[in-house]
C-alpha positions in Angstrom: 25.9 -12.7 -80.4 28.2 -13.7 -83.1 31.2 -11.4 -83.9 32.6 -10.3 -87.2 35.7 -8.5 -88.3 35.5 -5.4 -90.4 37.7 -6.4 -93.3 41.3 -7.2 -92.5 41.7 -4.4 -90.0 41.2 -6.6 -87.0 38.4 -4.5 -85.6 35.9 -7.0 -84.2 32.3 -6.1 -83.6 28.9 -7.8 -83.1 27.4 -9.2 -86.3 24.7 -6.5 -86.0 25.3 -3.0 -84.8 22.8 -0.3 -83.7 22.3 2.8 -85.7 21.4 5.5 -83.1 20.4 8.4 -85.4 16.7 8.0 -85.2 16.7 8.3 -81.4 17.4 12.0 -81.8 16.9 13.0 -85.4 15.4 12.2 -88.8 12.3 10.2 -88.2 10.2 12.7 -86.3 10.4 14.0 -82.7 13.4 12.7 -80.6 12.7 9.7 -78.4 12.5 10.1 -74.6 16.1 10.5 -73.5 15.9 8.0 -70.6 14.0 5.5 -72.7 16.7 5.7 -75.4 19.5 5.3 -72.9 17.7 2.2 -71.5 17.4 0.9 -75.1 21.1 1.3 -75.9 22.1 -0.4 -72.6 19.7 -3.2 -73.3 21.3 -3.6 -76.7 24.7 -4.1 -74.9 23.1 -6.7 -72.6 21.8 -8.5 -75.7 25.3 -8.7 -77.2 25.5 -5.7 -79.5 28.9 -4.0 -79.3 28.9 -1.7 -82.3 27.1 1.7 -82.0 26.8 4.3 -84.8 26.3 8.1 -84.3 27.5 11.4 -85.9 27.9 15.0 -84.8 25.3 16.1 -87.3 22.6 13.9 -85.7 20.7 16.5 -83.8 23.1 18.2 -84.3 25.3 17.1 -81.4 22.5 15.6 -79.3 22.8 12.1 -80.5 26.5 11.9 -79.6 25.7 13.2 -76.2 23.0 10.6 -75.7 25.2 7.7 -76.9 28.0 8.9 -74.7 25.9 8.9 -71.6 24.3 5.6 -72.4 27.6 3.8 -73.1 29.8 5.4 -70.4 29.3 2.6 -67.9 30.3 -0.1 -70.5 32.9 1.8 -72.5 35.4 -1.0 -72.4 32.8 -3.4 -74.0 31.8 -1.4 -77.0 33.0 0.1 -80.3 31.7 3.6 -81.0 31.6 5.0 -84.5 31.0 8.7 -85.3 31.3 11.0 -88.3 32.6 14.4 -89.3 32.1 16.4 -92.5 29.5 19.1 -92.2 29.6 22.8 -91.3 27.5 23.1 -88.2 26.3 26.4 -86.7 24.1 26.2 -83.6 21.4 23.6 -84.5 21.7 24.2 -88.2 23.6 22.1 -90.7 25.4 23.9 -93.4 27.5 22.6 -96.3 30.3 20.1 -96.5 33.5 20.8 -94.6 36.3 18.3 -94.4 39.2 20.7 -94.1 41.9 19.2 -91.9 41.5 21.9 -89.2 37.8 21.4 -89.2 38.2 17.6 -88.8 40.5 18.2 -85.8 38.0 20.6 -84.3 35.1 18.2 -84.9 36.9 15.3 -83.2 37.5 17.3 -80.1 33.8 18.0 -79.8 32.9 14.4 -80.5 35.3 13.1 -77.8 33.8 15.5 -75.3 30.2 14.6 -76.1 30.9 10.9 -76.2 32.8 11.0 -72.9 35.7 9.0 -74.4 39.4 9.5 -74.9 39.5 7.7 -78.3 37.0 7.4 -81.1 37.0 3.7 -82.2 35.9 4.4 -85.8 35.8 7.8 -87.4 34.0 8.3 -90.7 34.1 11.1 -93.2 30.3 11.5 -93.4 30.2 12.7 -97.1 33.1 13.2 -99.5 33.9 17.0 -99.8 34.8 17.8 -103.4 36.6 21.0 -102.2 39.2 19.0 -100.1 41.5 16.4 -101.6 40.7 13.0 -100.0 44.4 12.6 -99.4 44.3 15.6 -97.1 41.3 14.1 -95.3 43.0 10.8 -94.8 46.2 12.5 -93.7 44.3 14.5 -91.1 42.8 11.3 -89.7 46.1 9.5 -89.8 47.5 12.3 -87.6 44.7 11.8 -85.1 45.3 8.1 -85.1 49.0 8.8 -84.3 47.9 11.0 -81.5 45.7 8.3 -80.0 42.4 10.2 -80.5 41.1 7.9 -83.2 41.7 4.1 -83.8 40.2 3.4 -87.2 39.3 5.5 -90.3 36.1 5.1 -92.3 34.3 6.6 -95.3 30.6 7.0 -96.0 29.0 7.0 -99.4 32.4 7.2 -101.2 33.0 5.9 -104.7 35.7 3.2 -105.4 38.3 5.6 -106.8 38.0 7.9 -103.7 38.3 4.9 -101.4 41.5 3.8 -103.2 43.1 7.2 -102.9 42.2 7.5 -99.2 43.4 3.9 -98.5 46.8 4.7 -100.0 47.3 7.4 -97.3 45.6 5.8 -94.3 44.1 2.3 -94.4 40.3 2.5 -94.5 38.8 0.1 -92.0 35.1 0.4 -93.0 32.9 1.9 -95.7 29.4 2.9 -94.8 26.7 3.1 -97.4 23.1 2.1 -97.9 22.6 -1.5 -98.9 19.6 -3.7 -98.7 17.3 -5.8 -100.8 15.8 -2.6 -102.1 19.1 -0.8 -102.8 21.7 -3.2 -104.3 23.8 -0.7 -106.3 26.9 -1.4 -104.1 27.2 -4.9 -105.5 28.3 -3.5 -108.9 31.6 -1.7 -108.1 31.8 -0.9 -104.5 31.8 -4.4 -102.9 34.5 -5.8 -105.2 36.7 -2.8 -104.3 36.1 -3.4 -100.6 36.9 -7.1 -100.9 40.0 -6.4 -102.9 41.3 -3.9 -100.3 40.2 -5.8 -97.2 37.7 -3.1 -96.1 34.6 -3.9 -94.1 31.1 -2.8 -95.2 28.6 -1.3 -92.8 25.2 -1.0 -94.5 22.9 1.7 -93.1 19.2 1.6 -93.7 19.4 -2.2 -94.1 15.6 -2.4 -93.7 15.0 0.2 -96.3 14.2 2.9 -93.8 11.5 0.7 -92.3 9.9 -0.3 -95.6 11.2 -3.9 -95.7 9.6 -4.7 -92.3 6.2 -4.9 -94.1 4.7 -2.3 -91.7 4.5 0.5 -94.3 2.1 0.8 -97.2 0.9 3.5 -99.5 -1.5 4.8 -96.9 1.0 5.1 -94.0 1.5 8.7 -92.8 4.7 10.1 -91.4 5.4 12.8 -88.9 6.0 16.2 -90.4 9.6 16.1 -89.1 10.2 12.7 -90.8 12.7 13.0 -93.6 11.0 10.2 -95.5 8.4 12.8 -96.6 11.0 14.1 -99.0 12.3 10.7 -100.3 10.9 9.9 -103.8 10.9 6.2 -103.0 8.5 6.9 -100.2 5.9 8.7 -102.4 2.6 6.8 -102.0 2.6 5.5 -105.6 6.2 4.3 -105.2 5.3 2.5 -102.0 2.4 0.8 -103.7 4.6 -0.4 -106.6 7.5 -1.5 -104.3 5.2 -3.6 -102.2 6.0 -6.5 -104.5 9.4 -6.7 -102.9 7.9 -6.7 -99.4 5.5 -9.5 -100.5 8.5 -11.5 -101.7 10.4 -11.1 -98.4 7.2 -12.0 -96.6 6.8 -15.2 -98.4 10.3 -16.3 -97.6 9.7 -15.2 -93.9 6.6 -17.4 -93.8 8.5 -20.4 -95.2 11.4 -19.9 -92.6 9.2 -19.1 -89.6 10.7 -15.6 -89.3 9.6 -12.0 -89.8 10.3 -10.0 -92.9 12.8 -7.8 -91.0 14.7 -10.8 -89.9 14.8 -12.2 -93.4 16.0 -8.8 -94.8 18.8 -8.6 -92.3 19.7 -12.3 -92.6 20.0 -11.8 -96.4 22.5 -9.0 -95.8 24.6 -11.1 -93.3 24.7 -14.0 -95.8 26.2 -11.8 -98.6 29.8 -11.4 -97.1 31.4 -12.3 -93.7 32.7 -8.7 -93.5 29.3 -7.0 -93.7 27.9 -5.6 -90.4 24.5 -3.9 -90.8 23.4 -1.2 -88.4 19.6 -1.2 -88.2 18.2 1.6 -86.1 15.2 1.6 -83.8 13.6 3.4 -80.9 11.5 0.4 -79.8 12.6 -2.6 -77.6 10.5 -5.1 -79.5 12.1 -4.1 -82.8 15.6 -4.3 -81.2 14.8 -7.9 -80.2 13.4 -8.7 -83.6 16.5 -7.4 -85.4 18.8 -9.3 -83.1 16.9 -12.5 -83.9 18.1 -12.1 -87.5 21.5 -13.5 -86.5 19.8 -16.8 -85.7 18.1 -17.1 -89.2 20.0 -19.4 -91.6 19.3 -18.8 -95.3 20.4 -21.7 -97.4 22.0 -21.4 -100.8 18.6 -22.3 -102.3 16.9 -19.6 -100.2 19.3 -17.0 -101.5 18.9 -18.2 -105.1 15.1 -18.0 -104.7 15.3 -14.5 -103.3 17.7 -13.2 -106.0 15.7 -14.8 -108.8 12.4 -13.4 -107.7 13.9 -10.0 -106.7 15.4 -9.6 -110.2 11.9 -9.6 -111.7 10.7 -6.7 -109.5 11.3 -3.2 -110.9 11.6 -0.8 -108.0 10.3 2.7 -108.3 11.4 6.0 -106.9 14.9 7.5 -106.3 16.7 6.8 -103.1 17.1 10.4 -102.3 15.8 13.8 -103.5 17.9 15.3 -106.3 19.7 17.8 -103.9 20.6 14.9 -101.6 21.7 12.7 -104.4 24.4 15.3 -105.2 26.2 14.2 -102.0 26.4 10.6 -103.2 29.1 8.8 -105.2 31.8 11.4 -105.0 
């Protein structure tokens, strides 16, 4: 697989990463552990070197899964994880990015991941109770100790990124970005380009919607968080189908699948973008990897932008309570 560098940091990873959250959390019951380990190792065999997890996924169980899966190939891969929530047992509490909590979280992540150094450590959500300079300073100390290699932020606003970057250079910013959520293009991406920070889009397939396999009649498991997402309400799915139809028409023209077109579109935006689609299925993993072989011409990209601009998408990206965690 092609490689990309996350900004000017020198951190080189595969052009597509693998988001591992859904193997343990978020989209219904966890996958079979041995099947998920096999899937992660198959991803390595197919050239993926960039794997994304977090202590809150589970909580804790996803890091443990990823750690076991990647232990035999540790030298070949880049492992990213995240801190930032108060966790008690299997319950997630509020935000907590106090420096002492960060250090405690890192010790737990290192143990579960079976590694000596975290390649990329993100603050999962900006904590308004803790100055971002204190957060960056805590991570800087962990880098100096050799426990962390690179610092990242997730869902942070440009002014927060600048303040953090002044204390400890930020290697990557993670946020949602896809053909159905393009808000990062306005202010976030210009900031990242200016500062030399890589961009790691999560939900690059719109939480599955852009694959074309979901319509207004699709049912989700009771444990699937999409049940609480306004954009996944049946009436919103019906209205937003116009975007899927657009992607489908481009896919037919290019002899590809909608998922491959959606990922190829992201890859074509900037050379420092590395999407991390997640999956629990081997055939979806293979499909996603195939996106790196799809070449969208300048004309293709113009056609997509022109047609997409005429589509008014419906439904908020998150429920109101969840939105309060965004853009701090």
